[in-house]
C-alpha positions as CSV (number, residue, x, y, z in Angstrom):
1,X,0.0,0.0,0.0
2,X,2.8,2.4,0.9
3,X,4.5,1.8,-2.5
4,X,1.2,2.7,-4.3
5,X,0.9,5.9,-2.3
6,X,4.5,6.8,-3.0
7,X,3.9,6.3,-6.8
8,X,0.8,8.4,-6.7
9,X,2.6,11.2,-4.8
10,X,5.3,11.1,-7.4
11,X,2.8,11.5,-10.2
12,X,1.2,14.4,-8.4
13,X,4.6,16.1,-8.0
14,X,5.4,15.6,-11.6
15,X,2.1,17.1,-12.7
16,X,3.1,20.3,-11.0
17,X,6.4,20.6,-12.9
18,X,7.2,23.5,-15.3
19,X,6.4,23.2,-19.1
20,X,7.9,20.4,-21.1
21,X,11.6,20.2,-22.2
22,X,11.9,16.5,-23.2
23,X,9.0,14.4,-24.1
24,X,7.8,11.0,-25.1
25,X,6.3,11.0,-28.6
26,X,4.3,8.5,-30.7
27,X,6.9,8.5,-33.6
28,X,10.2,10.2,-34.0
29,X,9.0,11.6,-37.3
30,X,6.3,13.6,-35.4
31,X,9.1,16.0,-34.4
32,X,11.3,17.2,-37.3
33,X,14.0,18.5,-34.9
34,X,14.1,15.0,-33.4
35,X,13.9,13.1,-36.7
36,X,17.1,14.9,-37.8
37,X,19.2,12.7,-35.6
38,X,18.6,9.9,-38.0
39,X,20.3,9.8,-41.4
40,X,17.7,10.8,-44.1
41,X,15.2,10.7,-41.2
42,X,15.2,6.9,-41.3
43,X,15.1,5.1,-38.0
44,X,16.8,1.7,-37.6
45,X,15.0,-1.5,-38.5
46,X,14.9,-3.8,-35.5
47,X,12.6,-6.8,-36.2
48,X,10.0,-7.2,-33.5
49,X,10.6,-3.8,-32.1
50,X,10.8,-1.0,-34.7
51,X,10.1,-1.5,-38.4
52,X,9.6,1.3,-41.0
53,X,9.3,3.8,-38.1
54,X,6.4,1.9,-36.5
55,X,6.7,0.3,-33.1
56,X,5.6,-3.3,-32.7
57,X,4.7,-2.8,-29.1
58,X,4.1,0.8,-28.4
59,X,3.1,0.0,-24.8
60,X,6.6,-1.2,-24.1
61,X,8.8,0.7,-26.4
62,X,8.7,4.5,-26.0
63,X,10.5,7.0,-28.3
64,X,11.9,10.0,-26.5
65,X,12.9,13.3,-28.1
66,X,15.6,14.4,-25.6
67,X,15.2,18.1,-25.2
68,X,17.2,20.3,-22.8
69,X,17.2,24.1,-22.4
70,X,14.9,24.6,-25.4
71,X,17.0,22.5,-27.9
72,X,16.6,18.9,-29.0
73,X,19.9,17.1,-28.2
74,X,19.4,13.5,-29.3
75,X,16.8,10.7,-29.6
76,X,16.3,7.6,-27.5
77,X,14.1,4.5,-27.9
78,X,13.4,3.2,-24.4
79,X,12.3,-0.2,-23.2
80,X,10.0,0.3,-20.2
81,X,10.0,-3.5,-19.4
82,X,13.7,-3.8,-19.1
83,X,14.1,-0.2,-17.9
84,X,17.0,0.5,-20.3
85,X,17.3,2.2,-23.7
86,X,17.2,0.1,-26.9
87,X,19.3,2.7,-28.5
88,X,20.2,6.4,-28.6
89,X,20.8,8.3,-31.8
90,X,22.7,11.5,-32.2
91,X,24.7,13.6,-34.7
92,X,28.4,14.1,-33.9
93,X,29.5,17.6,-34.8
94,X,32.7,17.8,-32.7
95,X,33.2,17.7,-29.0
96,X,33.9,19.9,-26.1
97,X,36.4,19.1,-23.3
98,X,35.8,18.2,-19.7
99,X,32.8,16.6,-18.0
100,X,29.9,18.3,-16.2
101,X,29.0,17.5,-12.6
102,X,26.9,14.4,-12.6
103,X,23.3,15.5,-12.0
104,X,21.2,12.5,-13.1
105,X,17.8,13.0,-14.6
106,X,14.6,11.0,-15.3
107,X,11.8,11.2,-17.9
108,X,8.4,12.0,-16.3
109,X,6.7,11.3,-19.6
110,X,7.3,7.6,-19.2
111,X,5.0,7.7,-16.1
112,X,2.1,9.0,-18.2
113,X,2.4,12.6,-17.1
114,X,1.2,15.0,-19.8
115,X,3.4,17.9,-18.7
116,X,6.9,16.4,-19.0
117,X,10.5,17.5,-18.9
118,X,13.9,16.0,-18.4
119,X,14.0,16.4,-14.6
120,X,16.6,15.9,-11.9
121,X,15.2,13.3,-9.7
122,X,14.1,14.7,-6.3
123,X,12.9,11.5,-4.6
124,X,9.8,9.6,-5.6
125,X,9.3,6.2,-7.2
126,X,9.1,5.4,-10.9
127,X,7.5,2.3,-12.4
128,X,8.5,2.4,-16.0
129,X,12.2,3.5,-15.9
130,X,15.4,3.2,-13.9
131,X,15.9,5.7,-11.1
132,X,18.7,6.8,-8.8
133,X,18.2,4.2,-6.1
134,X,18.7,1.4,-8.7
135,X,22.3,2.5,-9.1
136,X,23.0,3.1,-5.5
137,X,26.2,1.1,-4.6
138,X,26.0,-0.5,-8.0
139,X,29.8,-0.5,-8.3
140,X,29.8,-3.2,-5.5
141,X,27.7,-5.3,-7.9
142,X,30.3,-4.8,-10.6
143,X,28.4,-2.3,-12.8
144,X,28.1,1.5,-13.1
145,X,26.1,3.9,-15.3
146,X,27.1,3.5,-18.9
147,X,26.1,6.1,-21.5
148,X,24.8,5.3,-24.9
149,X,25.3,8.8,-26.2
150,X,28.6,9.6,-24.4
151,X,29.1,13.0,-22.9
152,X,32.5,13.0,-24.5
153,X,30.8,13.1,-28.0
154,X,28.8,16.2,-27.2
155,X,29.7,19.5,-28.9
156,X,28.8,21.8,-26.0
157,X,28.3,21.8,-22.2
158,X,24.5,21.8,-22.3
159,X,24.4,18.8,-24.7
160,X,26.9,17.1,-22.3
161,X,24.5,17.7,-19.4
162,X,21.6,16.3,-21.4
163,X,23.3,12.9,-21.7
164,X,23.0,12.5,-18.0
165,X,19.5,11.2,-18.1
166,X,18.9,7.7,-16.9
167,X,16.9,7.0,-20.1
168,X,20.3,7.2,-21.9
169,X,22.0,4.8,-19.4
170,X,22.5,1.1,-19.0
171,X,24.2,-0.9,-16.2
172,X,27.6,-1.5,-17.7
173,X,30.3,-3.7,-16.2
174,X,32.8,-1.3,-14.7
175,X,35.9,-2.7,-16.3
176,X,34.2,-2.7,-19.7
177,X,32.9,0.8,-19.4
178,X,36.1,2.3,-18.1
179,X,38.3,0.1,-20.3
180,X,37.8,-1.1,-23.9
181,X,34.4,0.7,-24.4
182,X,35.9,4.0,-23.3
183,X,38.9,3.5,-25.6
184,X,36.5,2.8,-28.5
185,X,34.5,6.0,-27.8
186,X,37.8,8.0,-27.9
187,X,38.9,6.2,-31.1
188,X,35.6,6.8,-32.9
189,X,35.6,10.5,-31.8
190,X,39.0,10.9,-33.5
191,X,37.9,9.1,-36.6
192,X,34.8,11.2,-37.0
193,X,36.6,14.5,-36.5
194,X,39.2,13.6,-39.0
195,X,37.1,12.0,-41.8
196,X,33.5,13.1,-41.5
197,X,32.7,16.4,-43.3
198,X,29.5,17.7,-44.9
199,X,29.2,19.8,-48.0
200,X,30.1,22.9,-46.0
201,X,33.3,21.3,-44.7
202,X,31.8,21.0,-41.2
203,X,32.2,17.9,-39.0
204,X,29.0,15.8,-39.1
205,X,28.3,12.1,-38.6
206,X,25.3,10.1,-37.6
207,X,25.7,7.7,-34.7
208,X,23.4,5.0,-33.2
209,X,24.4,3.2,-30.0
210,X,22.4,0.3,-28.6
211,X,22.2,-2.4,-26.0
212,X,21.0,-6.0,-26.3
213,X,19.2,-7.0,-23.1
214,X,20.2,-10.1,-21.2
215,X,17.6,-12.9,-21.2
216,X,18.5,-14.2,-17.8
217,X,16.9,-13.1,-14.5
218,X,19.9,-11.1,-13.2
219,X,18.8,-7.5,-12.7
220,X,20.2,-4.5,-11.0
221,X,18.2,-3.9,-7.9
222,X,15.8,-6.6,-9.1
223,X,14.5,-4.0,-11.7
224,X,16.9,-3.0,-14.3
225,X,18.2,-5.4,-17.0
226,X,22.0,-5.7,-17.2
227,X,22.7,-5.9,-21.0
228,X,24.4,-8.8,-22.6
229,X,26.0,-6.8,-25.3
230,X,26.5,-3.2,-26.4
231,X,27.0,-2.0,-30.0
232,X,27.6,1.3,-31.9
233,X,27.6,2.3,-35.5
234,X,28.4,5.5,-37.4
235,X,27.9,6.7,-41.0
236,X,28.9,10.0,-42.6
237,X,29.9,11.7,-45.8
238,X,33.6,11.3,-46.3
239,X,34.8,14.4,-48.2
240,X,38.3,13.0,-48.8
241,X,37.0,10.1,-50.9
242,X,33.9,11.8,-52.2
243,X,34.7,11.3,-55.9
244,X,34.5,7.5,-55.7
245,X,33.1,6.7,-52.2
246,X,30.8,9.4,-50.8
247,X,29.9,7.7,-47.6
248,X,31.8,5.8,-45.0
249,X,30.6,3.7,-42.1
250,X,32.0,1.6,-39.2
251,X,30.8,-0.4,-36.2
252,X,31.9,-1.9,-32.9
253,X,30.4,-4.2,-30.4
254,X,31.4,-6.0,-27.2
255,X,30.1,-8.3,-24.5
256,X,29.1,-6.5,-21.3
257,X,31.3,-8.5,-19.0
258,X,34.7,-8.5,-17.3
259,X,37.7,-9.4,-19.5
260,X,36.3,-7.9,-22.7
261,X,39.4,-7.0,-24.6
262,X,40.1,-4.3,-27.1
263,X,37.3,-3.7,-29.6
264,X,38.3,-3.9,-33.2
265,X,36.5,-1.8,-35.8
266,X,34.0,-3.9,-37.8
267,X,31.9,-3.2,-40.9
268,X,28.3,-2.0,-40.7
269,X,27.3,-5.1,-42.5
270,X,29.0,-7.3,-40.0
271,X,27.2,-5.6,-37.2
272,X,23.8,-6.0,-38.8
273,X,24.4,-9.7,-39.4
274,X,25.4,-10.1,-35.8
275,X,22.3,-8.2,-34.5
276,X,20.0,-10.5,-36.5
277,X,20.8,-13.1,-33.9
278,X,19.0,-11.1,-31.3
279,X,16.4,-9.1,-33.2
280,X,14.3,-11.7,-34.9
281,X,11.0,-11.5,-36.7
282,X,9.3,-11.8,-40.1
283,X,9.9,-8.0,-40.6
284,X,13.6,-8.3,-40.7
285,X,16.5,-8.0,-41.3
286,X,18.3,-5.5,-39.1
287,X,19.2,-2.3,-40.8
288,X,20.9,0.4,-38.7
289,X,21.3,3.0,-41.5
290,X,19.9,3.6,-45.0
291,X,21.4,2.1,-48.2
292,X,23.9,5.0,-48.7
293,X,26.0,3.7,-45.9
294,X,28.5,1.0,-47.1
295,X,28.1,-2.4,-45.5
296,X,31.5,-3.6,-46.5
297,X,32.5,-7.3,-47.1
298,X,30.7,-9.9,-45.2
299,X,32.6,-11.3,-42.2
300,X,34.5,-14.5,-42.8
301,X,34.5,-15.5,-39.2
302,X,31.7,-15.6,-36.5
303,X,31.5,-12.4,-34.5
């Protein structure tokens, strides 16, 4: 009974919050400034979850247009059953240095509140998303907060701050998060800054980063799924080779466990083939980016 009362009091508190900054939508395409985070406005094809921009279970999977201080910063597809994001999508246009103070936020819109915004959690209890208490002392359980859109890929301070919402976070094994995954994020950042230029000679790349949930019963705080695997892919115009190869793409993935070694760059095609193992359905196959993005040769060995 007390838990129900706490949840009701949380909803009442959220209903009194200021006007919306970030919100849950029916489709990413409903908001042009949110749709722009996807190359050609095309969302990934994930069989059983998202196909042709349509959600197969819109009660479970919620698209969030992540808006902070009056600007849309990135887009997230959130799994309210596992309480982790399926993916976050963003455009990389360069990065700023440093890291803001961690002030973790939640998404009131996931709780069915009409007046929503990306809010710093001030107590309360949340049914459809992870919350601060889920990650309390998580390092002693071997995991910490792992970004899908990393703050180190944000072009300014406010965009960095916007990445510190728990709807952009998964429980990531500490040694993986701080080790090979962190190294990969740094390497990708360097690759994109060096190679990805639009027609105006400005840095621009499209990035989608996701997590494959674990199908066992191990959860953080008995609520939050600890992903089995994490993946990322990018695609951009490559000005240097524009005469014969307008677009370039790359991908990485790794198991969310201790002992995961250095992550080697893979082709976009190899990533999509690998993800077909986990996203299955009659509406396949997996397609992270549109056809313009080169898939590369098929892998000769099992991922």
